[in-house]
N, C-alpha and C positions, 0 to 999 in steps of 0.2 A: 396272202398277207394279212395278217392280223392287226387289229389296231383297238386301242383302249377305249371302250364304249362307256362302261357304268364305273363311277368311282366306287370306293370301299363303304362311303359313306351312303351312297344310294342303295347299294346291295344290301347292307345291314338293315337299313329301314326298310326295305321291301320284305324282308324275311321276318322281321320283329312285327310288322304289321300284319303279315301273312297269319302267323301264329296268335297273335293278339285277337285277329278276328274270328279266328277257329275258336279260342276259348270264351269270347264272347259269346258266340252263337250257341255253343252247348249250355253254358251257364246262364245264359238269358231265356232260354227256352225252358230251363229247368225253374228258374226263378217265376216265369210267366204261367207254368203249369206243372206242378210239383209231380214228378214220376217215378222218384226214388223214395222208398220208406226205410227208415233206419231199422237194423236187426234189433232185437229185444236185448236191452242191457240194464244192469244196475246203476249205470250213470243217470242221475237226474235230467242231464240235458246233453244231447249230442250235437245239436247246433250245426245241422248239415246245411239248413238253408243260409245261415250266417256264413259257412264256409263257401257255398256258391256265390254268394253276394260278394265275399271278399275276393273270389278269384275274378269275379266280374269286374269290380272296381278297379283291381290292379292292371288288368288287361284293358280296361277302358283308358287309364292314365297312360298305359304304355302306347296306346294308339294316338292318343293326343299328342304325346311327344313325338312320335313319328311323323304325325302331320305338320307339326309345327317345324320340324328338322327338314323335311321334304320340302316344304314350302320355302324354308331357307335358302337350301340348295338350289332350287330352281331359279330362284332370283339373283343370288349372290356367288353361287359356286362356278369356278371357271369351266369345269369339266362338265357341267351341266349346260354351257353354253348350247350345245347341240341338241338339247331339249326346247331351249327358247326359240332355236332357229324353226323348230318344227311349225312353228305358228305360220309362218310363210306359206307352207306347203298346204296349209288349210285354206288359203285363199286362190289357189291354183285350181281351176275347175279341170284342166287337163290331168292333174296329178289324181283329183279325186275319180275320174273316168278310168283312167289307167289302174289302180287301185282295185277298183270294184270289179274291172275285168280280169284282174290278177286272181282275186277271190273266186272268181266263177270259171277259172280255167281258160280263159279267153285271150290271156296274153300275159307279158312278162311283168315282173315288179316294175314299178316307175322309180327314176333315180329320184331320190329325196334329199333336199337340202339339210334336213334334220334327221334326228335319230328315230322319230315316230312319223308314220304315216298319217294322212288326216283322219281317217277312221279311229285310228289309236289314239290319237290326240285329243278328237272330240269326246271319244268315249272315256279317257282318264280325267278330262276337265269335269265331265258330267260326274263321274265317280268320286271325285273329290268334293264336289258339292253336296253330294249324298253323305259323304262321310263327315263333312262340317255340320250338316243337320243331324246326323245320327249322334254326334258327340254333344251338341247342343241340347238334342233332347234328351239324351242321357244325363246331364247335368240336371235339367229341369226335375227328373226323377230323382236323381241323387240327393238335392236338396231338400225334397221332402221325406227323405227317409233320415238323413243326418242333418243335424243342426248347430254343430259346434264345429271348430277350428276352420279347416279350409273352407267345408260349406256354408259356414256362417259368413265368412269373408266374401263369397262369390254370389250369395244369395240375393244381395240388392241389384246385381247385374243381370242374374238368371231370371229372376221372379217375374218380370216383365212379360219374357217370352212365353210363360204359361198361360197368361191372359191373352196373349198375341195368338197363340194355337187354339184358344178356345177352352182351357181349362185342362187339368190333369189327365181326364180320361181320353181327350182327344191327343194329347201328348204320347201317351201310351199307346194308342193305335197307331199313330205316325211313327214312332220308334220301332214298331213290329213291321210296318209297311217298308221303311228304310232298311230295314234288317233284311228282308227278302230280297230287296233291288240288290243288296250288297252281296248277297248269297248267289244270285243268278248272275251278276257281274262276274264274280270269280270263277263260276264254272265255266262262262263263255271266254273269259281271259285265258284260263287253262287251254281250253280246247284251241283258241286261235295262236297262242303262243307255241303249242305242238304243231299246229298247222303250219304257220310260216316258218319254223326249223325244219320241217320236212320237206316241204314245197321249195322254200328258199334257198336251203343248203348253205347258211352262210354263218351257222353257230349261233343262232337268234337266242336260243336256249341257253348256250354254255355262258352267253354274257352276263346274264344274272347270277351265274355262280363265280367265274372266274373274273370278268369284266372285260373279256375280250370277245369281238367278233371278228368275223372273216370277210374278205373282198377278194 
């Protein structure tokens, strides 16, 4: 029997967020350490660095939009009720033990009240904290490059965080560390999603594409 697990809004933000993170990592590593040299040309300026910055900025704002929309869905969306119910499973020691046993091939998957198991929910909660800090440190770096328009408008709110983190150099280091944490999380997330889909045999991977899961 199949049931509707993930709404179209949740699935859309998932994939937009995934592509945004991919674009941010590629463009971010280039901005941090230039590894592409432009071909010789008669053009006075090729602006490759500017193009990478443009991609990075656009992807960053897409990630911010996905973050805000996903937060809205989690709090207010009726279909996201199962996500909110997952909090209850986090306070069940029995569920934690059964879930760990499942991952160690020592038992069956526990019955869950929500859509996420305790390990998943805690991991996602931590991931969104990392994303929030990644976006915040990104804006600190952003306002030090751009000084007009939107950047000028948010500078009074963002500038204090630069001092809080110890200065621009430390913000840059923290931004890089958070990027690596995000990349590691994505790798583990993909592995665990495939693991659950194969071992659980309930269409867990299908749900993020079609919205439906099987029981």
